[in-house]
C-alpha positions as a Markdown table, in Angstrom:
| # | Residue | x | y | z |
|---|---|---|---|---|
| 1 | Met | 0.0 | 0.0 | 0.0 |
| 2 | Ala | 1.2 | 3.5 | -0.9 |
| 3 | Asn | 2.3 | 5.5 | 2.1 |
| 4 | Thr | 3.3 | 8.9 | 0.7 |
| 5 | Lys | 1.1 | 11.4 | -1.0 |
| 6 | Ser | 3.1 | 11.1 | -4.3 |
| 7 | Ala | 2.9 | 7.3 | -4.2 |
| 8 | Lys | -0.8 | 7.4 | -3.8 |
| 9 | Lys | -1.1 | 9.7 | -6.7 |
| 10 | Ala | 1.2 | 7.5 | -8.8 |
| 11 | Ala | -1.1 | 4.5 | -7.9 |
| 12 | Arg | -4.2 | 6.4 | -9.1 |
| 13 | Gln | -2.5 | 7.4 | -12.3 |
| 14 | Ala | -1.3 | 3.8 | -13.0 |
| 15 | Val | -4.9 | 2.6 | -12.8 |
| 16 | Arg | -6.1 | 5.2 | -15.3 |
| 17 | Arg | -3.2 | 4.5 | -17.6 |
| 18 | Thr | -3.9 | 0.8 | -17.5 |
| 19 | Val | -7.4 | 1.3 | -18.7 |
| 20 | Val | -6.3 | 3.5 | -21.6 |
| 21 | Asn | -3.4 | 1.2 | -22.5 |
| 22 | Lys | -5.7 | -1.9 | -22.5 |
| 23 | Ala | -8.1 | -0.2 | -24.9 |
| 24 | Arg | -5.2 | 0.9 | -27.2 |
| 25 | Arg | -3.7 | -2.6 | -27.1 |
| 26 | Ser | -7.0 | -4.2 | -28.0 |
| 27 | Gln | -7.5 | -1.8 | -30.9 |
| 28 | Val | -4.0 | -2.7 | -32.3 |
| 29 | Arg | -4.7 | -6.4 | -32.0 |
| 30 | Ser | -8.0 | -5.9 | -33.8 |
| 31 | Thr | -6.3 | -4.1 | -36.7 |
| 32 | Val | -3.6 | -6.7 | -37.0 |
| 33 | Arg | -6.1 | -9.5 | -36.8 |
| 34 | Lys | -8.0 | -8.0 | -39.8 |
| 35 | Val | -4.8 | -8.1 | -41.8 |
| 36 | Glu | -4.1 | -11.7 | -40.8 |
| 37 | Glu | -7.6 | -12.8 | -41.7 |
| 38 | Ala | -7.3 | -11.2 | -45.2 |
| 39 | Ile | -4.0 | -12.9 | -45.7 |
| 40 | Ala | -5.4 | -16.2 | -44.7 |
| 41 | Ala | -8.3 | -15.7 | -47.1 |
| 42 | Gly | -5.8 | -14.9 | -49.9 |
| 43 | Asp | -7.4 | -11.5 | -50.5 |
| 44 | Arg | -4.5 | -9.2 | -51.3 |
| 45 | Asp | -6.5 | -6.0 | -51.8 |
| 46 | Thr | -8.3 | -6.3 | -48.5 |
| 47 | Ala | -5.0 | -7.2 | -46.8 |
| 48 | Leu | -3.4 | -4.0 | -48.2 |
| 49 | Ala | -6.3 | -1.9 | -47.0 |
| 50 | Ala | -6.2 | -3.4 | -43.6 |
| 51 | Met | -2.4 | -3.0 | -43.4 |
| 52 | Ala | -2.9 | 0.7 | -44.2 |
| 53 | Asn | -4.8 | 0.9 | -40.8 |
| 54 | Ala | -2.6 | -1.6 | -38.9 |
| 55 | Glu | 0.8 | -0.1 | -39.5 |
| 56 | Pro | 0.1 | 3.4 | -38.1 |
| 57 | Ala | -1.7 | 1.8 | -35.2 |
| 58 | Leu | 1.3 | -0.3 | -34.4 |
| 59 | Val | 3.7 | 2.6 | -34.7 |
| 60 | Arg | 1.5 | 4.8 | -32.5 |
| 61 | Ala | 1.3 | 2.0 | -29.9 |
| 62 | Ala | 5.1 | 1.8 | -30.0 |
| 63 | Gln | 5.5 | 5.5 | -29.4 |
| 64 | Lys | 3.1 | 5.3 | -26.4 |
| 65 | Asn | 5.1 | 2.4 | -25.0 |
| 66 | Ile | 2.2 | 0.1 | -25.2 |
| 67 | Val | 4.3 | -2.4 | -27.3 |
| 68 | His | 8.0 | -2.4 | -27.7 |
| 69 | Arg | 9.2 | -0.5 | -30.7 |
| 70 | Asn | 11.1 | -3.4 | -32.1 |
| 71 | Ala | 8.1 | -5.7 | -31.6 |
| 72 | Ala | 5.9 | -3.3 | -33.5 |
| 73 | Gln | 8.4 | -3.0 | -36.4 |
| 74 | Arg | 8.9 | -6.7 | -36.5 |
| 75 | Lys | 5.1 | -7.2 | -36.7 |
| 76 | Val | 4.8 | -4.7 | -39.5 |
| 77 | Ser | 7.7 | -6.2 | -41.4 |
| 78 | Arg | 6.3 | -9.8 | -41.2 |
| 79 | Leu | 2.8 | -8.8 | -42.2 |
| 80 | Ala | 4.2 | -6.8 | -45.2 |
| 81 | His | 6.3 | -9.8 | -46.2 |
| 82 | Arg | 3.3 | -12.1 | -46.0 |
| 83 | Ile | 1.2 | -9.7 | -48.1 |
| 84 | Ala | 4.0 | -9.5 | -50.7 |
| 85 | Lys | 4.0 | -13.3 | -51.0 |
| 86 | Leu | 0.3 | -13.2 | -51.9 |
| 87 | Asp | 1.1 | -11.4 | -55.1 |
| 88 | Lys | 3.4 | -14.2 | -56.3 |
| 89 | Lys | 0.9 | -17.0 | -56.1 |
């Protein structure tokens, strides 16, 4: 339990930030899932459209420290690579 005034405030802020971060993380996962579903269906145009939403969402999440920046870039890279492979089939 927090003892000092500043520690109590920090605990309150942490609760608020957790709620906001959960919502942002959920939104990022949803956008990534849409890209993965389009890739699984083999629909390149839908995958590209979904990727146009997913990439900025991942980058923003990385900037806000919701996901690690390297993890976000890795995810973007792997999704882009999978979309590029759709064209070759």
